[in-house]
C-alpha positions as CSV (number, residue, x, y, z in Angstrom):
1,M,-2.4,9.3,16.2
2,I,-1.8,10.6,12.7
3,K,-3.5,9.0,9.7
4,F,-2.7,9.8,6.2
5,A,-3.4,8.5,2.7
6,L,-0.8,8.4,-0.1
7,H,-3.5,8.6,-2.9
8,Q,-7.0,9.9,-3.1
9,Y,-9.8,7.4,-2.9
10,L,-11.4,6.7,-6.3
11,P,-14.9,5.1,-6.2
12,K,-15.5,2.4,-8.7
13,R,-18.3,4.4,-10.4
14,Y,-15.8,7.0,-11.5
15,L,-13.3,4.6,-13.1
16,K,-14.9,5.2,-16.6
17,R,-13.9,8.8,-16.4
18,A,-10.5,8.4,-14.6
19,S,-7.1,9.0,-16.0
20,F,-4.8,6.2,-17.0
21,E,-2.7,6.8,-13.8
22,D,-5.8,6.7,-11.6
23,I,-6.9,3.4,-13.2
24,D,-3.4,1.9,-12.9
25,R,-3.2,3.0,-9.2
26,H,-6.7,1.5,-8.5
27,R,-5.6,-1.8,-10.1
28,M,-2.4,-1.9,-8.1
29,I,-4.3,-1.3,-4.8
30,L,-6.7,-4.1,-5.6
31,D,-3.8,-6.4,-6.5
32,F,-2.0,-5.5,-3.3
33,K,-5.2,-6.4,-1.4
34,D,-5.2,-9.7,-3.2
35,G,-1.6,-10.3,-2.1
36,K,0.0,-10.3,-5.5
37,P,3.8,-10.0,-5.1
38,Y,4.5,-7.2,-7.6
39,A,1.7,-5.0,-6.1
40,T,3.0,-5.6,-2.6
41,R,6.5,-4.5,-3.7
42,W,4.9,-1.4,-5.3
43,A,3.0,-0.6,-2.0
44,A,6.1,-1.0,0.1
45,K,8.0,1.3,-2.2
46,E,5.3,3.9,-2.2
47,I,5.2,3.9,1.6
48,C,9.0,3.9,2.1
49,N,9.4,6.8,-0.4
50,S,6.7,8.8,1.4
51,L,8.0,8.1,4.9
52,S,11.7,8.6,4.0
53,A,11.5,12.4,4.4
54,M,9.8,12.2,7.8
55,D,11.4,12.0,11.3
56,L,10.1,8.6,12.5
57,T,11.7,8.8,16.0
58,N,9.3,7.2,18.5
59,T,6.9,6.1,15.7
60,I,5.1,2.9,15.3
61,V,3.7,2.0,11.8
62,V,0.7,-0.3,11.8
63,C,-0.7,-2.0,8.8
64,V,-4.4,-2.4,9.0
65,P,-5.4,-6.0,8.4
66,A,-7.6,-7.0,5.4
67,C,-11.1,-8.3,5.8
68,C,-10.1,-11.9,6.0
69,K,-7.2,-13.8,7.5
70,R,-6.1,-15.4,4.1
71,T,-5.8,-12.0,2.4
72,T,-4.0,-10.4,5.3
73,T,-1.5,-13.3,5.4
74,D,-0.9,-13.2,1.6
75,A,-0.3,-9.5,1.6
76,S,1.8,-9.6,4.7
77,R,4.3,-12.2,3.5
78,S,5.9,-10.0,0.9
79,F,5.0,-6.6,2.1
80,H,6.3,-6.6,5.7
81,P,9.8,-7.8,4.9
82,S,10.3,-5.1,2.2
83,F,8.9,-2.4,4.5
84,A,10.9,-3.6,7.6
85,N,14.1,-3.3,5.7
86,G,13.5,0.4,5.4
87,R,13.5,0.4,1.6
88,A,11.4,-1.2,-1.0
89,Q,13.2,-3.8,-3.1
């Protein structure tokens, strides 16, 4: 099993000293976790772009569920269709 991260983890305590890009990425990740449509499109696009250069023959991509069913359902509704199409829309 291979696990990888697209971006470095940024603890909340370092946000005061973070760059604009890091703060924006942190906000997008939190909005994705909350199931906001624009953030789920962003996440699908980020993942599709990073995986497009890889050979995914015999590969299964699994999205780890959120901490509660409602949040997982909200995020999944718009994320999975975009990701399943092979390109972020």
